[in-house]
C-alpha positions as CSV (number, residue, x, y, z in Angstrom):
1,M,-2.0,26.6,-3.0
2,A,-4.3,24.4,-0.7
3,T,-7.0,25.1,1.8
4,V,-7.3,23.8,5.3
5,I,-11.3,22.5,6.0
6,S,-12.2,19.9,8.2
7,V,-14.0,16.7,8.5
8,Q,-18.3,17.8,8.7
9,G,-19.8,16.9,12.3
10,E,-15.4,16.4,13.7
11,S,-13.7,18.1,15.9
12,P,-11.6,21.0,13.7
13,A,-8.5,21.3,16.5
14,R,-6.8,19.2,14.3
15,A,-7.4,20.3,10.5
16,R,-6.6,24.0,12.6
17,E,-3.0,23.2,13.8
18,A,-2.5,21.5,10.5
19,A,-3.0,24.7,8.6
20,Q,-1.3,26.7,11.4
21,Q,1.6,23.7,10.8
22,L,2.2,24.1,6.9
23,G,1.3,28.0,6.4
24,L,-2.4,27.6,5.1
25,Q,-6.0,29.0,4.8
26,Y,-8.0,27.4,7.5
27,G,-12.0,27.3,5.5
28,T,-15.5,26.1,6.1
29,Y,-17.4,23.5,4.7
30,Q,-20.0,25.5,3.7
31,D,-18.4,26.4,0.0
32,P,-15.5,24.8,-0.3
33,A,-13.2,24.8,-4.0
34,G,-10.5,24.0,-5.4
35,L,-7.7,22.7,-4.0
36,L,-8.8,20.9,-0.7
37,L,-6.9,19.5,2.4
38,V,-10.0,17.6,4.6
39,V,-8.4,16.8,8.1
40,G,-10.7,14.8,10.3
41,E,-10.1,13.9,13.6
42,A,-8.1,10.4,13.0
43,S,-8.3,10.8,8.9
44,A,-6.9,13.2,6.3
45,W,-7.0,13.3,2.3
46,L,-6.9,15.7,-0.7
47,Q,-9.8,16.6,-2.2
48,L,-10.0,18.5,-6.3
49,D,-13.8,18.7,-8.0
50,G,-15.0,15.9,-6.0
51,V,-12.2,13.4,-6.4
52,R,-10.3,12.4,-3.1
53,V,-6.6,11.3,-2.6
54,A,-5.6,9.7,0.5
55,V,-2.7,8.0,2.2
56,Q,-3.1,5.2,3.8
57,F,-1.1,2.1,4.3
58,D,-3.7,0.1,6.3
59,S,-6.1,0.4,3.6
60,A,-7.2,-2.6,1.7
61,A,-6.0,-1.3,-1.8
62,M,-2.5,-1.6,0.0
63,Q,-3.5,-5.3,2.1
64,H,-3.9,-5.9,-1.1
65,R,-0.7,-4.4,-2.8
66,R,1.8,-6.2,-0.3
67,K,0.4,-9.7,-1.6
68,G,1.3,-8.6,-5.6
69,G,4.2,-9.5,-8.0
70,H,4.6,-6.0,-8.8
71,N,6.3,-6.0,-5.5
72,E,8.7,-8.7,-6.1
73,M,9.9,-6.7,-9.4
74,L,10.1,-3.3,-7.4
75,G,12.7,-5.8,-4.4
76,R,14.6,-6.6,-7.5
77,A,14.9,-3.5,-9.1
78,V,16.1,-2.2,-6.2
79,G,18.6,-5.0,-5.4
80,L,17.0,-6.4,-2.5
81,K,17.7,-9.9,-1.7
82,A,17.2,-11.9,1.3
83,D,20.6,-11.5,3.2
84,W,20.7,-8.4,1.9
85,K,18.3,-5.1,2.4
86,P,19.3,-1.8,1.2
87,L,18.9,1.6,2.2
88,V,16.5,3.2,-0.4
89,W,16.7,7.1,-1.0
90,D,12.7,7.9,-2.2
91,A,13.6,11.0,-3.5
92,T,10.3,11.4,-5.1
93,G,8.0,10.5,-1.9
94,G,4.7,10.8,-3.8
95,L,1.9,9.5,-1.9
96,G,4.7,6.4,-0.6
97,R,3.2,3.6,-2.1
98,D,6.2,2.3,-3.6
99,A,8.3,3.6,-0.7
100,F,5.7,1.5,1.8
101,V,6.1,-2.0,0.3
102,L,10.1,-1.0,0.7
103,A,9.7,-1.0,3.5
104,D,7.7,-4.2,3.7
105,L,10.0,-5.8,2.2
106,G,12.2,-4.8,4.8
107,C,14.2,-2.0,3.6
108,E,14.6,1.3,5.4
109,V,13.6,4.0,3.5
110,T,13.6,7.8,3.8
111,L,10.7,9.6,1.2
112,C,11.8,12.5,0.3
113,E,8.9,14.7,-0.8
114,R,9.3,19.0,-1.4
115,T,5.7,19.2,-1.3
116,P,4.5,20.0,2.2
117,V,1.0,18.5,2.0
118,L,1.5,15.8,0.3
119,A,4.9,15.5,3.4
120,W,2.2,16.2,5.8
121,L,0.0,13.5,4.7
122,L,2.7,10.7,3.9
123,D,3.9,11.8,7.6
124,Q,0.3,11.3,8.9
125,A,0.2,7.7,7.1
126,V,3.2,6.6,8.9
127,Q,2.5,7.0,12.4
128,A,-1.0,6.1,11.4
129,A,0.4,2.9,10.1
130,A,2.8,2.2,13.2
131,V,-0.2,2.0,16.2
132,S,-1.9,-0.2,12.8
133,G,-3.5,-4.0,14.6
134,V,-1.4,-5.8,11.8
135,D,2.4,-6.8,12.8
136,Q,3.6,-6.6,9.4
137,I,2.0,-3.1,8.4
138,R,3.7,-1.6,12.1
139,A,7.4,-3.3,10.9
140,A,7.0,-1.2,8.1
141,A,6.1,1.8,9.5
142,A,9.0,2.0,11.8
143,R,11.6,1.6,9.0
144,M,9.9,4.3,7.1
145,S,10.7,8.2,7.4
146,V,9.8,11.6,6.1
147,L,11.8,14.6,4.8
148,A,9.7,17.6,4.4
149,V,12.5,18.8,1.8
150,D,13.3,19.0,-2.2
151,S,15.3,16.0,-2.1
152,K,18.0,18.0,-5.0
153,T,19.3,20.1,-1.7
154,Q,20.3,16.8,0.1
155,R,23.4,14.4,-0.4
156,T,22.3,11.0,0.3
157,P,24.3,8.6,2.6
158,A,27.0,6.6,1.3
159,G,25.3,3.6,-0.4
160,T,22.5,4.0,-0.6
161,V,19.9,3.1,-3.5
162,I,17.8,5.9,-4.6
163,Y,14.7,5.6,-6.4
164,L,13.0,7.8,-8.4
165,D,9.4,8.2,-10.0
166,P,9.4,11.8,-10.7
167,M,6.1,13.5,-12.0
168,F,5.9,13.7,-16.2
169,P,3.8,16.5,-18.2
170,E,0.8,15.0,-19.4
171,R,0.6,14.3,-22.9
172,K,-1.6,15.7,-25.3
173,K,-3.3,13.5,-26.6
174,A,-3.9,11.1,-23.4
175,A,-7.5,10.1,-23.5
176,A,-7.6,9.8,-19.7
177,V,-5.1,10.4,-16.9
178,K,-5.9,8.9,-13.6
179,K,-7.6,11.1,-11.0
180,E,-4.9,10.4,-8.5
181,A,-1.9,11.5,-11.2
182,A,-4.3,15.0,-12.1
183,M,-4.1,16.2,-8.5
184,L,-0.2,15.6,-8.2
185,Q,0.1,17.4,-11.4
186,H,-1.9,19.9,-10.0
187,L,0.4,20.5,-6.2
188,A,3.7,20.0,-9.0
189,D,5.8,22.7,-9.3
190,P,4.8,23.4,-13.2
191,V,9.1,24.1,-14.0
192,D,10.1,20.7,-12.7
193,D,13.4,19.6,-14.6
194,C,13.2,15.7,-14.5
195,E,16.8,16.0,-16.3
196,T,17.7,18.3,-13.0
197,L,16.7,15.3,-11.4
198,W,18.5,13.0,-12.4
199,Q,21.5,15.0,-12.7
200,W,21.1,15.4,-8.7
201,A,20.9,11.9,-8.5
202,W,23.8,11.0,-10.7
203,D,26.0,13.3,-8.2
204,Q,25.3,11.2,-4.9
205,P,27.2,9.1,-3.6
206,V,25.7,5.7,-4.9
207,E,26.3,2.5,-6.9
208,R,22.4,2.2,-7.9
209,I,19.9,4.6,-9.4
210,V,16.5,2.9,-10.1
211,V,13.8,5.2,-12.0
212,K,9.9,3.3,-12.5
213,R,8.7,4.7,-16.0
214,P,5.7,4.2,-18.1
215,L,6.5,1.5,-19.9
216,R,7.3,2.8,-23.5
217,A,8.4,6.4,-22.4
218,P,11.7,7.6,-23.5
219,I,14.9,7.0,-20.4
220,L,15.7,9.8,-18.3
221,G,18.6,11.1,-19.2
222,H,21.3,10.3,-21.6
223,I,23.4,7.1,-19.6
224,R,21.5,3.3,-20.7
225,P,20.8,1.8,-17.6
226,A,22.8,-1.1,-16.9
227,H,19.0,-3.2,-17.6
228,T,15.8,-2.8,-17.0
229,L,12.9,-4.6,-15.5
230,K,8.9,-5.1,-17.0
231,G,5.9,-5.0,-15.5
232,K,2.1,-4.4,-17.7
233,S,2.5,-0.8,-18.0
234,V,5.8,0.5,-16.0
235,R,8.9,-0.8,-16.1
236,F,12.3,0.0,-13.8
237,D,15.4,1.7,-15.6
238,V,18.1,0.4,-12.5
239,F,21.4,1.8,-13.5
240,I,24.9,0.6,-11.7
241,R,28.1,2.1,-11.5
242,R,31.2,1.8,-9.4
243,L,32.1,4.8,-7.2
């Protein structure tokens, strides 16, 4: 569980409201320890052992990402075409970066995130993007909606493309896990079963499921993908079926 603190020197009103909304303890800045949700008047981030992770769709990093070649591969994976922008159900919202890219490409995206703190950060980021000074960012935000629920409890609308980027356990011999991934693993349910998530996706009335995987990781599930798109470090396994 995270503890909510306010940004030092700023009004604590928004932080107290977040703590109440999320059912979390509100703490002080004197001796912050453990996982923290730091909330300011116009900013918020997760913090663990001095490492910060924020969800900010108008950041310089996301502006750079919007122009990257990875976006084209992601769009192809979900079936994006000039005359067809699919509805996408992002079943594992996380930090929302791929979801934002898809929305920026013209897709209507539902981000489903079961971890309340992450869902709150995602929703705040969408609200902030909705009043951005950049027209394209506002337009993308208008195509995003956040649900603070476990996807496995939901029934997706027919015709939706399901996008999965599940949390996978750290390999014992991994030399270094990215700091953001380590924090997400800290938040994740340690007994989460990715195969159960896969089975849920396969039970939905959809014709396309896209799974993001580390480049050399095994296929999720027992069915081979129709095709795979490979990048430098990740790949997209695309499953197509007839209903």
